[in-house]
C-alpha positions, 0 to 999 in steps of 0.5 A: 424433539423431546426424544433426544432431549429425554435421552440427554436427561437420562444420560445426565442421571446415569452419569455423575455430571455432563461435561460441558464445552466452553465454546460452540462448534458448528453442526456437522455438514449435511446434518438437518436441524431436527437431527441435532441433539439438544442438552438441558442442564438445570437445578430442577428438571421436569420432563413429560416425554413427547409433550413438554419440559420445565427447567428451573435454576441455573438453566442451560439449554445447548444445541449445536451452534447455540446456548440459552441460559435463564432462571426458568425455561419451558419447552412445548414439543408440539409447537417447538416453542421455548420460553425463557425468563429471568437473566436470559442469555443467548450465545449464537455465532459469536453474538450475545443477547441478554434480557428478561424474557425470550420466546423462540421457535428453536428449529427456525430460530423465530421469535422475540426478545424483550428489552435485550442488550446485545454484543456483535462479536465480529465487530466488537460492538453492540447496544440495546433495544426495546425488542428484537424480533428474530425472523430466522437464523440470518435476519432480525429486527431491533426496535428503538435500538441504540448501537455503539462500539464504546463501553456500555458498562453504565459509566455514562453515555457512549462517546458515539451512539447510533440511535434508530427507530428500527435496525434490520440485521441480515447476517447472510448479506452481512448488512445492517440497515437503520431507519430513522437514524441519528448519529450522535458524537459526544452528545451532539447529533452530527448526522441524521438520515431516514435510512443508513446502512452499515456493514456487519463484516469486511464484505463489500456492499453497495451504498452511500459512504460517509462524506469526505470533508477537507479544506484546500488553499486553492479550492476552498472547503471540499465536501464529497459524498461517495457512492459505492457500487458493488457491481459483481464479486470482481467489479466495483465502482465508486462515484463521488459528487464533490462540492468545492466552494471556490470552484464548483461541483465536480464528479470523481469516478473510479471503476475497478475490475479483477478478471481471470488473468486481468486487473485494472482500473479507470479513474475519471475526475470531471469539473464541468466549470471551474469558476477560478479557471474559467472553463472545464477541468478534467483528469483521467487514468487507465491502468491495466495488467494482464496475461495469457498463458498456454491453453488459457484465453484466445491469445495463448503462448505466455503473453503479458501486457500492461497499460498506464495512461494518465492525462489532464486537461491543462498545464496547471492541473497538477498545482490545483488538484495535487491529489488527483494526479497520483504520480511521482512526476506530476508534471510528466504524465505517461501513456505507456503501453507494453506487451511481451511474450515468451518465445523459443528461438534457435539460440535458446529461450527468450522474450519478444516485447513491444512498447509505446511510450508518450508523455504529456509535459506540464510546463509553467510560465516561469522559464527557470522551472521549465522541464526537458522531458525524456524522449517518446518511444513509438514504437519500441520492439525488441528481443531478449535471448539467453543462448544455450551454451556448454555447461558453465558458460552464460550468455545473453543477447538483446536487440531493439528497434526504437523510434524516438520523438519529442513530446509536445511542450518539451523545453528543447526543440533542437534535439534530434529525432529518428530511429535507432537499432541496437544490440547488447551481448555478453558471454561469461564463464563464472568459476564459483566456490563456497568462498570465492568466485571469478567471472571473466566476461566479454561484451559489446554494445552496437548501435546504428541510427537513422535520423530525421535531420542531422541537427547539430550532428555530422551525419544522418546515419551514424553507427558504432560498435564498442567491445568491453572486457571485464573480470569480476572476482571476490572472496568471502571469509566467515567467522563466529564471534561473541558480542555482548554475550550473543553469538554472531556470524561475521563475514569479510568480503573483498571484491575486485572488478577490472574493466577495459573498454576502448575509446570511441568518439561519440560526440557526433552520435545522438543521445536519446536515453543515456545519462550519468549513473548516480555514483554509489556502490552499485554503479561503482562496480558497473562496467558502464558509467552511463545508463541507457544505450547511446553512451558507453564510457571508455575505461581502463580501470580497477575497482576495489571494494571491501565489505563486512556483515554481521548476522545474528547466529540464531535468527540469521538477521543482519545487524551490521553492514559496512562497505568501502569502495574506490576506483583506480583509472589507468588512463584518462576518461574521454567520453563524458556526459553533456547536456542536450543543448551543450555544444562544448567539448568536455575536458577529459576526466583525469582523476586517477583515484575516484571518490571514496564511497563508504556505506553502513547500516546497523541495528545492533542497538535494540530499537535503533536503526542507523544508516549512512553513506559518504562520498569523499574526494581525496584530491580536495579532502572534502565530502562531496555527498553524504546521507545520514539517517537514524530511526528509533522504534521502541514499541507499537505506534512509536517511531522517530526518524531523522535524515540529512542529505547533502550534495555539494553545490546542489542541495542540503536537506534535513528530514524529520518524521514521527509517530509518537504518543504525546498524551495518555489519558486516565481511565474515566471514573464511574458515572462520568459521561465524558473525559479524555481516556484515550491517547493522543499521538503526534504524527508527521514529516517535515523536509527543510532545505538548508540551501533555500532556507525554507520548508519544501514539504510538510505533513503535520497531524494529530491522532486521538485514539479513544478506543471506540473512535479515532479523530485525525487532523492532518495538514499537508503542504506541497511545494509547487514552485520556488515561492508557491505551495498548496496546503490541504487540511484533512479532518477524519472521524473514525467510528470503530465498528461503523465507518469513517467520516471525513477526508481519508488521510490514512494513505497520505500518512502511510506513504509519507511517514516512515514506520507509520502504523495504523491505529486500527486495521482498515476494514475494506472490500476484499479484492482491492483497497476501496473504502466501504460503506 
């Protein structure tokens, strides 16, 4: 060991000085610990080759991956033992240890450090201990240790502090384990456990997670203690026993997997006996996505498959446990299975697919709030093909067989059921130049039915075929301009769509999946006014539109968009949508000029985003529908947004959302043990119905960022009926560098507050979004 040390010393005498490096680099791959050279700098240095070395005064001992500084340093070559005294400091792999005395076997990194203070660089946290024993490069044990991520500059006790008799740190497994641990917050013990573990990085590990705490207006006080099971690098599970004071004890389990080509999860919530309900309650969810490509797996051939099945035990589950039914339509739960495969046909490449879709419908006792669910498809089998034609021509063909049935609990039992075959085809010849395009197209929609019974219809086996001819054309003009001293690029884009579809009487045909499209610029330039297959609107019409866009010439970012559109009817429209139970014949649509649509968005004003959409009826000279929105984001964690939605005769709603600092504390004076040195943020979103004069949904909360900890309190109110609502209070304490305690409100804020930013990046397992211990 002293041979390379002597060489380093000789080099130091031969040269004016050693050139030190401000950072540490890992040793070369494959280099053993004995081969690594060491360097020793000091004011005074005495070396006996192959025996020992003594250094005094501003000592710096460097070895690949490690630096030791001290006032006095000795090294015994026979025992590979280094001793350091006086202002001792070790820097190794981003961690820093400081104290009065160190004894260390250098190659094995085995020894002890008396009364050290330490900093864990990866976590930005640290503490102090009476003694740290280094077992090897990866493991150490601290006795009588204090740990925190709060400032440890002597200005007072940290806001949060983990005190333990022994703390074992294992860098290899990235796990910390505290024995006889007491967690103090603002000087008050809030958690005491004989053993507590915590992560040293973002790596996943098994263990108990911090408790979930919440308050619900229907279930009372809730306390859940999750256990995270790291089964394998590609599988894990979280099991959460939960106590609800009004209802009883429940268990929530989530199992996740990520296999080559497959991923999914299974969630089961079980409440054996609900004291309020008077029986057992349960919910479960299964989600899966997978694929097999050529040469992989047992199926092969580019097969893709998916599944989503969600079910609950009773009709009121969505009201009592809204967070356990994660769905955009909590009263309509799917069982959706699908598979598709790429195929080559004599017409060209295509996709063969099959699907089965069933619904669980959750009705209420109030007749005014019952819902009429969509049809079930069991099965749906189809083929999509893109025929290979001569250059410049495009074509597509889709054909399907469907069986439509009514789900149990649907509001209408008179709707017909049965089979449908349909075929959709089109052929077009686009001509495209840099500043213009013209696309003539011919299309057809054919369908044949075999009904179980002719309920309200003329026949059990009706059918029809409807052709459509269209021409889509547009121009693009572009110019450069200068706005406020900035170079901009502006476009002017007129567009025209002509559609001619003959009238076919469709009142005698069933309607399994068609409805009116929402009237917007996308549907305005569509050939069919209906979604689905069963209804095809007759048309002899011309749609005209004009749009302009402005881009920043340097970055290419769009800063302004305006669009205008209107449709001209050359004859009355006779095919109109009617409700399933409506037997009246709708009157023809005779309005020659459609409503005018105007849409716009801009970010030309720095830090502002403005959006607007307007539907204007020229006959009545009234606005039929409007959407207005504005958001202001001057900096990080600062966003305000407002929206207004109006639909004449249906709804009028105002929305406000925000994340904004409402208080910024001053830095704490030296010696202060407490104080408001952080930032308080207000966060939330409120939806108010002006038509009903009530708040339909609200999320209001406060976040306090004290730098080393974050406190959150969030109240969420969700309407479950005209006069019913569920209110949930979520409390969370996030100890930076340790963990989170309380109900997880972060996902609620991210999903509901536009522009919301996390005050801290979440630290979580690496293959999904699960919490960590």
